[in-house]
BALUMVO-669127 format. One record per atom (N, C-alpha, C): x negated, y, z negated; residue number from 1; residue in one letter. Coordinates in pm, whole numbers, plus 50000, padded with zeros to 5 digits. Each point is the difference from the previous one (the first is absolute). Example, Ala and Ser with C-alpha at 12.3 -4.5 7.8 and 13.67 -1.06 7.14 Angstrom:
BEGIN
+-------+-------+-------+-----+-----+
:     x :     y :     z :   n : res :
+-------+-------+-------+-----+-----+
: 48681 : 49431 : 49220 :   1 :   a :
: 50089 : 50119 : 50000 :   1 :   a :
: 49910 : 50120 : 50000 :   1 :   a :
: 50035 : 50105 : 50072 :   2 :   s :
: 49918 : 50119 : 49994 :   2 :   s :
: 50077 : 50109 : 49927 :   2 :   s :
+-------+-------+-------+-----+-----+
END
This chain:
BEGIN
+-------+-------+-------+-----+-----+
:     x :     y :     z :   n : res :
+-------+-------+-------+-----+-----+
: 87114 : 30000 : 32511 :   1 :   m :
: 49947 : 50010 : 50135 :   1 :   m :
: 50063 : 49890 : 50086 :   1 :   m :
: 50056 : 50037 : 50114 :   2 :   p :
: 50066 : 49900 : 50085 :   2 :   p :
: 49900 : 49903 : 50064 :   2 :   p :
: 50049 : 49881 : 50028 :   3 :   e :
: 49918 : 49901 : 50068 :   3 :   e :
: 49969 : 50048 : 50142 :   3 :   e :
: 49879 : 49971 : 50049 :   4 :   p :
: 49969 : 50042 : 50138 :   4 :   p :
: 50086 : 49922 : 50100 :   4 :   p :
: 50035 : 50065 : 50107 :   5 :   l :
: 50080 : 49939 : 50106 :   5 :   l :
: 49905 : 49939 : 50101 :   5 :   l :
: 50003 : 49866 : 50012 :   6 :   i :
: 49907 : 49926 : 50087 :   6 :   i :
: 50080 : 49926 : 50106 :   6 :   i :
: 49954 : 50010 : 50125 :   7 :   g :
: 50065 : 49931 : 50111 :   7 :   g :
: 49903 : 49905 : 50067 :   7 :   g :
: 50054 : 49903 : 50072 :   8 :   i :
: 49920 : 49903 : 50074 :   8 :   i :
: 50048 : 49999 : 50145 :   8 :   i :
: 49906 : 50007 : 50093 :   9 :   y :
: 50032 : 49992 : 50143 :   9 :   y :
: 49918 : 49885 : 50057 :   9 :   y :
: 50061 : 49881 : 50012 :  10 :   p :
: 49927 : 49885 : 50053 :  10 :   p :
: 50013 : 49989 : 50152 :  10 :   p :
: 49899 : 49943 : 50063 :  11 :   g :
: 50006 : 49976 : 50144 :  11 :   g :
: 49870 : 49939 : 50049 :  11 :   g :
: 49998 : 49963 : 50127 :  12 :   t :
: 49876 : 49946 : 50056 :  12 :   t :
: 49912 : 50112 : 50056 :  12 :   t :
: 50060 : 50109 : 50046 :  13 :   f :
: 49926 : 50115 : 50050 :  13 :   f :
: 49894 : 49956 : 50102 :  13 :   f :
: 50047 : 49934 : 50105 :  14 :   d :
: 49911 : 49937 : 50097 :  14 :   d :
: 50023 : 50054 : 50141 :  14 :   d :
: 49955 : 50118 : 50030 :  15 :   p :
: 49931 : 50099 : 49917 :  15 :   p :
: 50100 : 50097 : 49937 :  15 :   p :
: 49948 : 50089 : 49917 :  16 :   i :
: 50084 : 50105 : 49943 :  16 :   i :
: 50042 : 50094 : 50114 :  16 :   i :
: 50126 : 50040 : 49999 :  17 :   t :
: 50054 : 50087 : 50105 :  17 :   t :
: 50033 : 50138 : 49943 :  17 :   t :
: 50034 : 50091 : 50089 :  18 :   n :
: 50045 : 50133 : 49955 :  18 :   n :
: 50126 : 49987 : 49916 :  18 :   n :
: 50086 : 49905 : 50034 :  19 :   g :
: 50122 : 49978 : 49921 :  19 :   g :
: 49969 : 49954 : 49859 :  19 :   g :
: 49904 : 49905 : 49987 :  20 :   h :
: 49957 : 49957 : 49867 :  20 :   h :
: 49946 : 50118 : 49920 :  20 :   h :
: 49913 : 50078 : 50065 :  21 :   a :
: 49937 : 50114 : 49932 :  21 :   a :
: 50105 : 50100 : 49954 :  21 :   a :
: 50102 : 50022 : 50081 :  22 :   d :
: 50107 : 50092 : 49964 :  22 :   d :
: 50074 : 49952 : 49876 :  22 :   d :
: 50034 : 49871 : 49998 :  23 :   v :
: 50070 : 49944 : 49883 :  23 :   v :
: 49911 : 50011 : 49876 :  23 :   v :
: 49872 : 49967 : 50014 :  24 :   i :
: 49907 : 50008 : 49886 :  24 :   i :
: 49995 : 50142 : 49945 :  24 :   i :
: 49983 : 50097 : 50089 :  25 :   q :
: 49988 : 50138 : 49955 :  25 :   q :
: 50129 : 50051 : 49935 :  25 :   q :
: 50113 : 49969 : 50058 :  26 :   r :
: 50128 : 50043 : 49943 :  26 :   r :
: 50024 : 49936 : 49863 :  26 :   r :
: 49973 : 49869 : 49990 :  27 :   a :
: 50021 : 49930 : 49873 :  27 :   a :
: 49906 : 50054 : 49892 :  27 :   a :
: 49874 : 50022 : 50036 :  28 :   a :
: 49902 : 50048 : 49902 :  28 :   a :
: 50039 : 50136 : 49943 :  28 :   a :
: 50066 : 50081 : 50080 :  29 :   r :
: 50045 : 50132 : 49950 :  29 :   r :
: 50109 : 49986 : 49895 :  29 :   r :
: 50075 : 49890 : 50004 :  30 :   m :
: 50112 : 49979 : 49909 :  30 :   m :
: 49960 : 49925 : 49873 :  30 :   m :
: 49880 : 49941 : 49999 :  31 :   l :
: 49958 : 49911 : 49893 :  31 :   l :
: 49876 : 50053 : 49929 :  31 :   l :
: 49976 : 49945 : 49881 :  32 :   d :
: 49875 : 50029 : 49930 :  32 :   d :
: 49887 : 49914 : 50056 :  32 :   d :
: 50036 : 49880 : 50046 :  33 :   k :
: 49901 : 49908 : 50055 :  33 :   k :
: 50069 : 49911 : 50102 :  33 :   k :
: 49933 : 49979 : 50114 :  34 :   l :
: 50050 : 49910 : 50103 :  34 :   l :
: 49894 : 49893 : 50026 :  34 :   l :
: 50038 : 49875 : 49985 :  35 :   v :
: 49912 : 49888 : 50032 :  35 :   v :
: 50036 : 49952 : 50140 :  35 :   v :
: 49905 : 50010 : 50091 :  36 :   v :
: 50018 : 49949 : 50136 :  36 :   v :
: 49939 : 49860 : 50000 :  36 :   v :
: 50087 : 49900 : 50009 :  37 :   g :
: 49956 : 49861 : 49997 :  37 :   g :
: 49981 : 49947 : 50141 :  37 :   g :
: 49877 : 49963 : 50032 :  38 :   v :
: 49968 : 49948 : 50133 :  38 :   v :
: 50001 : 49847 : 49990 :  38 :   v :
: 50092 : 49937 : 50073 :  39 :   a :
: 50020 : 49855 : 49989 :  39 :   a :
: 49900 : 49923 : 50085 :  39 :   a :
: 49955 : 49887 : 49947 :  40 :   i :
: 49915 : 49909 : 50076 :  40 :   i :
: 50081 : 49944 : 50117 :  40 :   i :
: 50111 : 49937 : 49972 :  41 :   n :
: 50098 : 49950 : 50097 :  41 :   n :
: 49939 : 49937 : 50126 :  41 :   n :
: 49923 : 49894 : 49980 :  42 :   a :
: 49937 : 49928 : 50112 :  42 :   a :
: 50103 : 49944 : 50098 :  42 :   a :
: 50121 : 49975 : 49953 :  43 :   g :
: 50106 : 49947 : 50085 :  43 :   g :
: 50037 : 50092 : 50114 :  43 :   g :
: 49977 : 50128 : 49985 :  44 :   k :
: 50029 : 50097 : 50106 :  44 :   k :
: 49889 : 50006 : 50104 :  44 :   k :
: 49885 : 49940 : 49972 :  45 :   g :
: 49887 : 50007 : 50093 :  45 :   g :
: 49952 : 50142 : 50021 :  45 :   g :
: 49956 : 50068 : 49894 :  46 :   p :
: 49962 : 50140 : 50012 :  46 :   p :
: 49883 : 50022 : 50097 :  46 :   p :
: 50000 : 50115 : 50064 :  47 :   l :
: 49891 : 50038 : 50090 :  47 :   l :
: 49873 : 50032 : 49924 :  47 :   l :
: 50016 : 50061 : 49882 :  48 :   f :
: 49887 : 50044 : 49921 :  48 :   f :
: 49992 : 49919 : 49870 :  48 :   f :
: 49880 : 49985 : 49947 :  49 :   s :
: 49982 : 49930 : 49872 :  49 :   s :
: 50058 : 50085 : 49887 :  49 :   s :
: 50020 : 49937 : 49886 :  50 :   l :
: 50051 : 50073 : 49884 :  50 :   l :
: 49908 : 50117 : 49966 :  50 :   l :
: 49871 : 49975 : 50001 :  51 :   e :
: 49903 : 50105 : 49965 :  51 :   e :
: 50009 : 50118 : 50097 :  51 :   e :
: 50016 : 49970 : 50129 :  52 :   e :
: 50012 : 50107 : 50099 :  52 :   e :
: 50128 : 50080 : 49979 :  52 :   e :
: 50109 : 49930 : 49972 :  53 :   r :
: 50128 : 50070 : 49978 :  53 :   r :
: 49997 : 50084 : 49874 :  53 :   r :
: 49939 : 49946 : 49893 :  54 :   l :
: 49985 : 50078 : 49877 :  54 :   l :
: 49923 : 50129 : 50028 :  54 :   l :
: 49890 : 49987 : 50074 :  55 :   e :
: 49918 : 50117 : 50032 :  55 :   e :
: 50078 : 50101 : 50084 :  55 :   e :
: 50076 : 49952 : 50099 :  56 :   m :
: 50079 : 50091 : 50084 :  56 :   m :
: 50101 : 50078 : 49916 :  56 :   m :
: 50068 : 49930 : 49908 :  57 :   v :
: 50100 : 50067 : 49916 :  57 :   v :
: 49931 : 50098 : 49905 :  57 :   v :
: 49886 : 49962 : 49946 :  58 :   r :
: 49928 : 50090 : 49908 :  58 :   r :
: 49953 : 50127 : 50072 :  58 :   r :
: 49949 : 49984 : 50121 :  59 :   v :
: 49956 : 50117 : 50078 :  59 :   v :
: 50119 : 50091 : 50029 :  59 :   v :
: 50110 : 49941 : 50043 :  60 :   e :
: 50120 : 50079 : 50034 :  60 :   e :
: 50053 : 50073 : 49877 :  60 :   e :
: 50008 : 49933 : 49886 :  61 :   t :
: 50056 : 50063 : 49881 :  61 :   t :
: 49905 : 50103 : 49939 :  61 :   t :
: 49871 : 49982 : 50017 :  62 :   a :
: 49903 : 50098 : 49948 :  62 :   a :
: 50017 : 50135 : 50069 :  62 :   a :
: 50052 : 49999 : 50122 :  63 :   e :
: 50022 : 50124 : 50075 :  63 :   e :
: 50127 : 50073 : 49957 :  63 :   e :
: 50079 : 49939 : 49914 :  64 :   m :
: 50123 : 50062 : 49949 :  64 :   m :
: 49965 : 50082 : 49877 :  64 :   m :
: 49937 : 50112 : 50023 :  65 :   k :
: 49939 : 50080 : 49892 :  65 :   k :
: 50094 : 50032 : 49885 :  65 :   k :
: 50126 : 50030 : 50028 :  66 :   d :
: 50091 : 50042 : 49893 :  66 :   d :
: 50046 : 49885 : 49911 :  66 :   d :
: 49989 : 49875 : 50048 :  67 :   v :
: 50049 : 49886 : 49921 :  67 :   v :
: 49899 : 49885 : 49988 :  67 :   v :
: 49882 : 50014 : 50056 :  68 :   a :
: 49902 : 49891 : 50004 :  68 :   a :
: 49969 : 49946 : 49860 :  68 :   a :
: 49998 : 50085 : 49901 :  69 :   d :
: 49967 : 49956 : 49864 :  69 :   d :
: 50112 : 49918 : 49935 :  69 :   d :
: 50116 : 49996 : 50060 :  70 :   r :
: 50113 : 49922 : 49946 :  70 :   r :
: 50010 : 49861 : 50064 :  70 :   r :
: 49917 : 49971 : 50101 :  71 :   i :
: 50013 : 49878 : 50079 :  71 :   i :
: 49890 : 49901 : 49966 :  71 :   i :
: 50042 : 49875 : 49978 :  72 :   v :
: 49909 : 49889 : 49977 :  72 :   v :
: 50025 : 49896 : 50110 :  72 :   v :
: 49894 : 49956 : 50066 :  73 :   v :
: 50013 : 49900 : 50106 :  73 :   v :
: 49942 : 49870 : 49948 :  73 :   v :
: 50080 : 49893 : 50010 :  74 :   q :
: 49961 : 49872 : 49941 :  74 :   q :
: 50050 : 49885 : 50088 :  74 :   q :
: 49917 : 49899 : 50018 :  75 :   g :
: 50041 : 49881 : 50072 :  75 :   g :
: 50079 : 49906 : 49910 :  75 :   g :
: 50086 : 49917 : 50062 :  76 :   f :
: 50074 : 49900 : 49922 :  76 :   f :
: 50036 : 49882 : 50090 :  76 :   f :
: 50032 : 49888 : 49936 :  77 :   d :
: 50035 : 49880 : 50077 :  77 :   d :
: 50123 : 49927 : 49950 :  77 :   d :
: 50077 : 50062 : 49913 :  78 :   n :
: 50121 : 49935 : 49951 :  78 :   n :
: 50114 : 50097 : 49984 :  78 :   n :
+-------+-------+-------+-----+-----+
END
């Protein structure tokens, strides 16, 4: 059995845009699993808190019915 194909899409997503959503959806169709990494990145002075950005990305990806089960949204700081 082949190893699953896993991709990572890191960013601040402050806020998530239609362009981000398009990349997420296209990548998820090509992979077995896509990890969307939402960066803390305080140096950029984000408009939204990490928790708010995580929620925005989760809501957006949950609406991607054909690939939502392949997407994992996770915060990171390194």
